[in-house]
N, CA and C atoms as a LAMMPS dump frame, in Angstrom:
ITEM: TIMESTEP
0
ITEM: NUMBER OF ATOMS
285
ITEM: BOX BOUNDS ff ff ff
-5.0000000000000000e+02 5.0000000000000000e+02
-5.0000000000000000e+02 5.0000000000000000e+02
-5.0000000000000000e+02 5.0000000000000000e+02
ITEM: ATOMS id mol type element x y z
1 1 1 N 258.59 -346.077 133.708
2 1 2 C 257.494 -346.962 133.366
3 1 3 C 257.045 -346.666 131.939
4 2 1 N 256.556 -347.695 131.307
5 2 2 C 256.132 -347.579 129.915
6 2 3 C 254.65 -347.892 129.79
7 3 1 N 254.078 -347.451 128.691
8 3 2 C 252.66 -347.697 128.415
9 3 3 C 252.508 -349.006 127.647
10 4 1 N 251.521 -349.793 128.051
11 4 2 C 251.254 -351.076 127.416
12 4 3 C 249.763 -351.233 127.154
13 5 1 N 249.474 -352.037 126.149
14 5 2 C 248.102 -352.442 125.844
15 5 3 C 248.045 -353.956 126.02
16 6 1 N 247.173 -354.424 126.891
17 6 2 C 246.999 -355.854 127.133
18 6 3 C 245.692 -356.259 126.467
19 7 1 N 245.79 -357.01 125.379
20 7 2 C 244.608 -357.48 124.654
21 7 3 C 244.25 -358.887 125.094
22 8 1 N 242.981 -359.097 125.409
23 8 2 C 242.512 -360.392 125.886
24 8 3 C 241.369 -360.902 125.023
25 9 1 N 241.392 -362.185 124.721
26 9 2 C 240.244 -362.861 124.126
27 9 3 C 239.802 -363.894 125.149
28 10 1 N 238.598 -363.719 125.661
29 10 2 C 238.062 -364.553 126.727
30 10 3 C 237.026 -365.511 126.13
31 11 1 N 236.875 -366.669 126.756
32 11 2 C 235.913 -367.69 126.312
33 11 3 C 234.534 -367.046 126.119
34 12 1 N 233.843 -367.326 125.003
35 12 2 C 232.588 -366.636 124.69
36 12 3 C 231.432 -366.948 125.642
37 13 1 N 231.479 -368.05 126.379
38 13 2 C 230.391 -368.392 127.281
39 13 3 C 230.578 -367.798 128.678
40 14 1 N 231.581 -366.942 128.828
41 14 2 C 231.819 -366.271 130.102
42 14 3 C 230.766 -365.187 130.293
43 15 1 N 230.086 -365.199 131.452
44 15 2 C 229.07 -364.172 131.681
45 15 3 C 229.724 -362.872 132.141
46 16 1 N 228.946 -361.804 132.177
47 16 2 C 229.467 -360.47 132.459
48 16 3 C 230.077 -360.375 133.859
49 17 1 N 229.487 -361.036 134.821
50 17 2 C 230.003 -360.983 136.197
51 17 3 C 231.398 -361.599 136.295
52 18 1 N 231.584 -362.753 135.66
53 18 2 C 232.884 -363.434 135.671
54 18 3 C 233.905 -362.62 134.882
55 19 1 N 233.473 -362.009 133.789
56 19 2 C 234.366 -361.166 132.998
57 19 3 C 234.838 -359.969 133.819
58 20 1 N 233.94 -359.346 134.566
59 20 2 C 234.316 -358.221 135.416
60 20 3 C 235.302 -358.644 136.501
61 21 1 N 235.095 -359.834 137.077
62 21 2 C 236.022 -360.356 138.077
63 21 3 C 237.396 -360.616 137.465
64 22 1 N 237.409 -361.155 136.25
65 22 2 C 238.666 -361.428 135.559
66 22 3 C 239.42 -360.127 135.276
67 23 1 N 238.717 -359.114 134.798
68 23 2 C 239.359 -357.837 134.521
69 23 3 C 239.853 -357.173 135.808
70 24 1 N 239.104 -357.332 136.907
71 24 2 C 239.552 -356.797 138.197
72 24 3 C 240.824 -357.511 138.647
73 25 1 N 240.899 -358.811 138.374
74 25 2 C 242.087 -359.579 138.733
75 25 3 C 243.297 -359.103 137.925
76 26 1 N 243.108 -358.867 136.62
77 26 2 C 244.198 -358.386 135.765
78 26 3 C 244.647 -357.002 136.227
79 27 1 N 243.692 -356.125 136.517
80 27 2 C 244.046 -354.788 137.018
81 27 3 C 244.777 -354.883 138.351
82 28 1 N 244.386 -355.836 139.191
83 28 2 C 245.05 -356.046 140.469
84 28 3 C 246.497 -356.49 140.301
85 29 1 N 246.74 -357.399 139.349
86 29 2 C 248.11 -357.839 139.088
87 29 3 C 248.983 -356.668 138.652
88 30 1 N 248.416 -355.776 137.849
89 30 2 C 249.183 -354.62 137.358
90 30 3 C 249.472 -353.646 138.503
91 31 1 N 248.469 -353.329 139.298
92 31 2 C 248.661 -352.348 140.37
93 31 3 C 249.53 -352.897 141.5
94 32 1 N 249.451 -354.199 141.783
95 32 2 C 250.304 -354.797 142.81
96 32 3 C 251.775 -354.698 142.441
97 33 1 N 252.067 -354.708 141.159
98 33 2 C 253.45 -354.651 140.694
99 33 3 C 253.945 -353.212 140.537
100 34 1 N 253.129 -352.25 140.926
101 34 2 C 253.566 -350.855 140.858
102 34 3 C 253.097 -350.108 139.63
103 35 1 N 252.233 -350.701 138.84
104 35 2 C 251.711 -350.045 137.649
105 35 3 C 250.392 -349.355 137.913
106 36 1 N 249.862 -348.738 136.875
107 36 2 C 248.558 -348.09 136.986
108 36 3 C 247.762 -348.349 135.711
109 37 1 N 246.466 -348.554 135.872
110 37 2 C 245.584 -348.835 134.741
111 37 3 C 244.95 -347.526 134.288
112 38 1 N 245.112 -347.189 133.004
113 38 2 C 244.54 -345.961 132.46
114 38 3 C 243.067 -346.159 132.103
115 39 1 N 242.771 -347.241 131.354
116 39 2 C 241.377 -347.509 130.989
117 39 3 C 241.219 -348.951 130.537
118 40 1 N 239.975 -349.398 130.54
119 40 2 C 239.616 -350.73 130.066
120 40 3 C 238.587 -350.551 128.961
121 41 1 N 238.837 -351.185 127.827
122 41 2 C 237.96 -351.061 126.665
123 41 3 C 237.37 -352.439 126.356
124 42 1 N 236.053 -352.587 126.519
125 42 2 C 235.373 -353.849 126.224
126 42 3 C 234.752 -353.784 124.836
127 43 1 N 235.113 -354.717 123.99
128 43 2 C 234.543 -354.771 122.648
129 43 3 C 233.357 -355.716 122.583
130 44 1 N 233.248 -356.623 123.519
131 44 2 C 232.149 -357.578 123.499
132 44 3 C 232.487 -358.806 122.673
133 45 1 N 231.446 -359.551 122.292
134 45 2 C 231.634 -360.797 121.546
135 45 3 C 231.873 -360.506 120.075
136 46 1 N 232.945 -361.08 119.543
137 46 2 C 233.309 -360.922 118.132
138 46 3 C 233.65 -362.288 117.54
139 47 1 N 233.516 -362.373 116.241
140 47 2 C 233.883 -363.574 115.495
141 47 3 C 235.389 -363.563 115.283
142 48 1 N 236.052 -364.682 115.561
143 48 2 C 237.502 -364.777 115.369
144 48 3 C 237.807 -365.273 113.959
145 49 1 N 238.999 -364.989 113.492
146 49 2 C 239.407 -365.387 112.151
147 49 3 C 239.568 -366.902 112.031
148 50 1 N 239.935 -367.549 113.129
149 50 2 C 240.086 -368.998 113.14
150 50 3 C 239.717 -369.516 114.532
151 51 1 N 239.412 -370.788 114.604
152 51 2 C 238.971 -371.375 115.872
153 51 3 C 240.143 -371.518 116.84
154 52 1 N 239.895 -371.182 118.098
155 52 2 C 240.858 -371.373 119.169
156 52 3 C 240.167 -372.239 120.213
157 53 1 N 240.746 -373.394 120.515
158 53 2 C 240.15 -374.354 121.446
159 53 3 C 238.702 -374.667 121.08
160 54 1 N 238.459 -374.857 119.792
161 54 2 C 237.154 -375.2 119.229
162 54 3 C 236.1 -374.112 119.412
163 55 1 N 236.525 -372.876 119.63
164 55 2 C 235.614 -371.737 119.777
165 55 3 C 235.802 -370.815 118.574
166 56 1 N 234.696 -370.371 117.994
167 56 2 C 234.759 -369.482 116.837
168 56 3 C 234.493 -368.023 117.218
169 57 1 N 233.976 -367.792 118.427
170 57 2 C 233.717 -366.442 118.929
171 57 3 C 234.545 -366.221 120.188
172 58 1 N 234.713 -364.959 120.553
173 58 2 C 235.428 -364.641 121.779
174 58 3 C 235.027 -363.271 122.285
175 59 1 N 235.16 -363.057 123.575
176 59 2 C 234.912 -361.75 124.179
177 59 3 C 236.228 -360.989 124.192
178 60 1 N 236.232 -359.827 123.552
179 60 2 C 237.444 -359.041 123.436
180 60 3 C 237.468 -357.939 124.491
181 61 1 N 238.616 -357.792 125.149
182 61 2 C 238.803 -356.734 126.137
183 61 3 C 240.234 -356.23 126.033
184 62 1 N 240.415 -354.935 126.211
185 62 2 C 241.738 -354.312 126.157
186 62 3 C 241.96 -353.492 127.418
187 63 1 N 243.105 -353.694 128.043
188 63 2 C 243.473 -352.958 129.242
189 63 3 C 244.679 -352.093 128.889
190 64 1 N 244.532 -350.785 129.041
191 64 2 C 245.622 -349.852 128.775
192 64 3 C 246.247 -349.477 130.106
193 65 1 N 247.553 -349.725 130.258
194 65 2 C 248.189 -349.539 131.55
195 65 3 C 249.602 -349.008 131.392
196 66 1 N 250.077 -348.424 132.469
197 66 2 C 251.457 -347.984 132.575
198 66 3 C 252.097 -348.845 133.649
199 67 1 N 253.172 -349.568 133.287
200 67 2 C 253.79 -350.471 134.251
201 67 3 C 255.264 -350.658 133.942
202 68 1 N 256.03 -351.094 134.94
203 68 2 C 257.45 -351.369 134.717
204 68 3 C 257.635 -352.563 133.785
205 69 1 N 258.738 -352.579 133.076
206 69 2 C 259.015 -353.653 132.125
207 69 3 C 259.16 -355.005 132.826
208 70 1 N 259.646 -355.015 134.054
209 70 2 C 259.858 -356.268 134.781
210 70 3 C 258.551 -356.998 135.086
211 71 1 N 257.436 -356.305 135.031
212 71 2 C 256.131 -356.893 135.357
213 71 3 C 255.63 -357.796 134.227
214 72 1 N 256.092 -357.578 133.026
215 72 2 C 255.55 -358.257 131.848
216 72 3 C 255.623 -359.777 131.983
217 73 1 N 256.757 -360.316 132.401
218 73 2 C 256.888 -361.776 132.481
219 73 3 C 255.931 -362.366 133.522
220 74 1 N 255.757 -361.695 134.639
221 74 2 C 254.827 -362.165 135.665
222 74 3 C 253.387 -362.093 135.167
223 75 1 N 253.05 -360.991 134.501
224 75 2 C 251.702 -360.826 133.965
225 75 3 C 251.407 -361.885 132.907
226 76 1 N 252.375 -362.159 132.028
227 76 2 C 252.191 -363.192 131.006
228 76 3 C 251.946 -364.56 131.645
229 77 1 N 252.696 -364.886 132.686
230 77 2 C 252.515 -366.168 133.361
231 77 3 C 251.114 -366.268 133.962
232 78 1 N 250.669 -365.211 134.626
233 78 2 C 249.336 -365.223 135.236
234 78 3 C 248.236 -365.342 134.186
235 79 1 N 248.392 -364.643 133.068
236 79 2 C 247.389 -364.719 131.996
237 79 3 C 247.373 -366.1 131.359
238 80 1 N 248.54 -366.697 131.188
239 80 2 C 248.633 -368.019 130.574
240 80 3 C 247.961 -369.08 131.447
241 81 1 N 248.012 -368.913 132.767
242 81 2 C 247.443 -369.896 133.69
243 81 3 C 245.95 -369.714 133.931
244 82 1 N 245.379 -368.626 133.428
245 82 2 C 243.947 -368.383 133.585
246 82 3 C 243.208 -369.107 132.463
247 83 1 N 242.388 -370.088 132.818
248 83 2 C 241.769 -370.968 131.827
249 83 3 C 240.761 -370.269 130.916
250 84 1 N 240.063 -369.275 131.405
251 84 2 C 239.024 -368.643 130.585
252 84 3 C 239.597 -367.719 129.517
253 85 1 N 240.886 -367.407 129.576
254 85 2 C 241.514 -366.568 128.555
255 85 3 C 242.01 -367.466 127.432
256 86 1 N 241.456 -367.247 126.23
257 86 2 C 241.853 -368.059 125.078
258 86 3 C 243.181 -367.584 124.503
259 87 1 N 243.335 -366.268 124.354
260 87 2 C 244.565 -365.665 123.828
261 87 3 C 244.781 -364.322 124.496
262 88 1 N 246.034 -363.888 124.534
263 88 2 C 246.346 -362.563 125.034
264 88 3 C 247.566 -362.036 124.297
265 89 1 N 247.709 -360.729 124.302
266 89 2 C 248.883 -360.081 123.722
267 89 3 C 249.181 -358.837 124.542
268 90 1 N 250.451 -358.636 124.839
269 90 2 C 250.887 -357.443 125.557
270 90 3 C 251.784 -356.665 124.608
271 91 1 N 251.362 -355.443 124.277
272 91 2 C 252.066 -354.635 123.295
273 91 3 C 252.428 -353.298 123.911
274 92 1 N 253.674 -352.886 123.697
275 92 2 C 254.099 -351.566 124.185
276 92 3 C 253.561 -350.497 123.238
277 93 1 N 252.973 -349.449 123.802
278 93 2 C 252.423 -348.366 122.993
279 93 3 C 253.229 -347.094 123.196
280 94 1 N 253.106 -346.184 122.282
281 94 2 C 253.784 -344.891 122.384
282 94 3 C 252.959 -343.945 123.231
283 95 1 N 253.622 -343.091 123.95
284 95 2 C 252.902 -342.047 124.681
285 95 3 C 252.896 -342.169 126.097
C-alpha cells in the first residue's frame, strides 16, 4: 500500500455538518477498499485563484491515507459524482 494525499475543494456554502458527513463518506470509501486514513486536515474557506462553477471561494480539506493503488480509480469516480465537491486531486506522497 502507498501513501496518498486527497485534496478536496468543497462548495463554499456547505455547512460544517454536511462537510463532516462528506469527509466521513470519503474516509468510508477508503477504509472499505482496505485502506486506512492517517489524518484529515481542514483549512477552511479560502479564496481560489480562479472561479470554478461561478464560485470564487471554496472549503479546503485534505485527507492523508494509505491505500492500495487499485482503489484510486474507484475513489476518483465517487469524488467526481459528488456534487458538492468542486475539485479534487489525489497525489501519491513519500513515506
